[in-house]
N, C-alpha and C positions, 0 to 999 in steps of 0.2 A: 575726655572724659567726656561717656554716657549720660544725654539728659532726654529726660517724655518733653513731649509734646504736644498739645491738644488741640485741633482742630477741627468746625463745624464743617459737617458740608453736606451735598444733595442726599448722599446716605446714613446719614446722622454724625456724631460724632466721629474724631479721628486717631488715633494714638500713633505716633509715629518717636519712634526711641533715634539721634540723633550725635555724633560727634562729632561735640566743640572743644574749645580751650582753654584751660584751668581762665577762671575771669580776673588780669589785673585789676589792684588791691590799689586805692584810693589809701592816704597816711591816715587817718581811723578808721580803716573797713581790717575784715577777718572776715580769712579761707575757712571751712568748717570744712573736714574730710565725713562727710556722712553716712550715717550708718543703720540708718535705720528713719522710717515713716512711717504717715500714720492717715488712715480714714477719715471724714467727717463725711455730714448727710449732707454740708453746702458745697461738698468735689461734685456730690450727682450735680445736685443747681447749673455747675457748670457747662456739663454735657446735654445744657439746652438752653443756656447762652446766657449764665449769671441772673444778677440784680443787678440794681441801680445799684455805682460806686465799686461794685462788682464783675463788671461784664468787660477786659480787656477779652475775651475769650470773640465779643464780636466786633469791639473796636482797634484792634490790633493785636490779631493774632498771629503766629499759633501765642496761644499761653502755657508756658511751662504751667502744669496740676499740683493742689498742695498745699497745705501753708505748716503741715508737721511734719516738724523735725529732730534729731538728736544726733548728736558727730561728736569729734574730737576739731579742736583749732590746730590745722596745721601751719600759721602762718600768718602775719601780723602784720600787718602799716607799719609808719613809724617812728607816731605820732600816738598808739595806740595802746590804751595804759588798765585800762577793767579789766583786760583778758591777757593769758600767758599762753603759748603755745603750746600742747598739754593740755585745758582745761579741755572738761567737761560742759557741752554745750547744746541749747536749744534756741532760737531765733523766735521770738515775740512774733504773734501774728500779724496783730497793729506795727505796723513796722516801726514809724517812731513818735505813739502813744504812750509814754514815761507811767505817766501819773495824772492823777485825777480825773478831770470826767472827759466825756471824749468830742473834738470838737469837730465840724466841720475841715480844717484841714487832714486830720487825720485816717481820714475814712475812705478818700481811693488807696494807703496803704494797707492795705490786707493782701497775708498773701496769696497765690496760688487767687486769685481774681480782681481787686485794681492795679495788684505787679504781679509780673511774675514769683512763681511760688520756687517750692523745695524741688522736686522732683531729677535729681540730678545728685551723681557723686560726690556733686562739691558744693558750694554753695556761699556766696557773699555777701557782707551784709556792713551794714557801722559795727563798730564794738556797743554801743548805747543799743543794739534790736534784740541782744542776745542776753541769756540768765545762765545761771552758771544754774547744772546740774550737783546733788546729794550726790555721795559716792553710794552709797547701795542701793539707788536705780542703776535698773542698767539701761541700755541704748534704748532698748524697744519699749521697755516700759515709760523711758523719759520721750519721747518721743509720740507718747498718747493722747500727753500732756496741753500745749497753743492751745487749745480748743477746745476741748469740750473740757478740763479736766478747770481751765481757769475761766471758760463761761460758769462750772456748777461753784465754783467757790465766788466771783462774784457776787451769784443770784441771793448765795447765804447772806455773802459780807454786809450786803442792803441789805439785806432783812435781816440784820444781828443777827442767827441763831443763837438760840440758847436751851440749855439741858431742859425746858421745862417745854420745848414748844414739839408741837405736831409736824411737821410737812410731806404732802400728797407729791408721791413723786410719778409722773406717766411714763408706759415704758418700762425697756430695760437694754436703753442704748447707750453711747458712752455718756453722756451728758447725767442722764437719770443713774444711771450706774455709780457714777462720782460725787453727784449728789450725795446717791446712798451710802455710800463709804465715810463723805466727810461730815452727815451730819448725825452716822453711829458716831463717830471721833470725840463729837461733841458731845456724846450725850444723851440727843436727843429722840422724838423716833420717825417712822418711818412707816408711812406708805403706802404703798405698789400696788400698780395697777397693768397688768396685762394682758394679755386677749391669749398667751402659755402657757399650764401651770409647770412644764418642767423650767421655765425663766422666771416664774413667781417662784419655785421652791429655791433655786439660785437666790437667791434675792432675800430671799425668807434666811437660808446659811447663814446669807454676808450680815443680819442683823435686821433685818426688816420689817416691825414690832406686826403689820400687818402684811395682809394680802387679798388680791378682788380683778377677780377674773371677769374683763370685761366682758367676753363677750356670754356668758352667762350669765355675767347681775349687768344687764346694758340701760340701766338705775344705781351703777357705784356711787354718784355724788353720794343717793340718799343712804347707802352702807356706808358711807365716809360718815355722813353724819349719824348716825348710829353710832357710831363708833368712836366719835369724841362726846358721845350726848346727848347728840342736841345744838354742839357750839359748832361746829367744820375745827378745822385746821389754824393751822397758821401762818401756815405761807405754802403754794403749789407752785411749784417748776414744771409751769406748762409748756412745755416742747411741741404738744397735736396741735394746735393752731383750728380749725374752724369745729373740726368734731368731737373736742373737749373742753374748748373757750369756758361760756354758758356754765359745763356741769360743776367746771372748777369752779369757776365764780362762787355756784348757790352753795361749794361744799366747801370756801372758804369762810373763814367768824366772822363780824364785828371786827373789823379795823387791824381785819386781816392784811395778807402779801399774796398778790399773784405776777410770777416772772413769766413772764413772756420772750419767749428763748426761738418753740421753731414753728414749726407749720405742715408736720408728717403728713397730716388728717385732711391738706391741699390748704389755700387763704380763704375765707366766709364769699359766697355771691354776693353780700355787702354786709357795710358797716356792721358789725353786732351794736346792739340794745347799752349805750349807759348806763341805762337804768338800778340793774346787781352792782354796778359799780356805786356808785350815787349811795343807794336804797343803802348798803352794805357798808360804807365809808374803806372800800376798800383801794389800799392800796396797789396799782396798775405800775409796775416798773418794768421797763424795755426794754429786757438783756442783753447787749452785741460783744460775746466775751469781755476780756477785758486787761490795764493796762502792763508795763512790766512790776511796777510795783505788785500788782493784784499780785500775777505769777511766781513772785520774789514772795509772798506770804503765803502763799500758795504750796512752793518747797518746802517755808518753813513748816505746819502743819505736818507737811506728809512728813516731812522730819522726823518732827517730836514724834505722832502718832506710830511712825512705821511702813506709811500705806501702801500695800504694791498694787499700779493700776491693774484693772481688771483684764488682759489681753484673750480673746475672743479663741482667731487662727491668725494664723503669719507666714504670709507670701515669701518669692524673690522680688527682688526690684525689677525683675522684668516680665514679673506673673501680674500687673499692677490693674489690663484692662480685668483680668480676671477678680483680684478683688474688689474690683468697682462694683462688679457685677454681684457677687456675695452681697455684697453690700447694702449694694438696692436689694435682692432676697428677703431684707428682716429676719434672716434669720436668729443672727448673731445676739451675745450680751455680753457690754461691753465693748473690747474696739476690737481692729480688724490694724495688721500691720504689717509692711513688709520690712525685709531686710534682703543686707550688702548679700 
């Protein structure tokens, strides 16, 4: 089977396709014939050495990249009971986080960062580490869910999203677009900010209540307050990092919530002041994808609402470096996928 391997060198990241034997299965393992994969900004971080708990690329290279895929179970171990051959499945992001809170023992089990990922024609894992997929989703659509989809749903679930709430979404990448779809499906309002009027038009067509071009309106947080009659939003899906964090807090109502997910604009040079969090009684929640249970509840919500993930562009299996380059250009709305 073909497998991508990523290594780092003085000349930068190097991708290689190698031929490997299909993995031998333990009694509780399953083998997935992978049909589609998707990219996340996290995958770009691996090109620079990853980050704590997600640095196999440095500690034990090479790394099989990517965390997200979908396919068909083509073989099972002798004692497998959760799935059968022919089931359509996706592996979970944290391979041993099944429910409850994230623990220190789970952190190192992240696909494509803590351990080898899924960018191979076949992938094997424990039967406990997969979820079954609803029939209405294509493999390409299902492959977008394990990281970005679950992350968005984890944040909204912890925030107990309700129809009378307003949620602020930063940008139009994978997590933000999933959050937009889920917010609209729950009957709540979404305010979306982006630097692109074209992307904002897409967000409007998907049900965003208001959009703001943050290049044309640098003080977008003030406009958000105006749109909410000075109250502020109930919840922010904060993927921006240093460049947006403080404004996001200002734009949030008293006793509101800010879910910290990404650092697209970089890490802060110094720790931000906690004053706004204290003064506004904000709940500041770090989000690290979610458990298998959260993935399964996401699939139920999507199935009930017949929600289809937004795919911006398709690439072939052999085009992984090109797909990564496209993702880094930030031209996309939604997800970038690869297919067999």
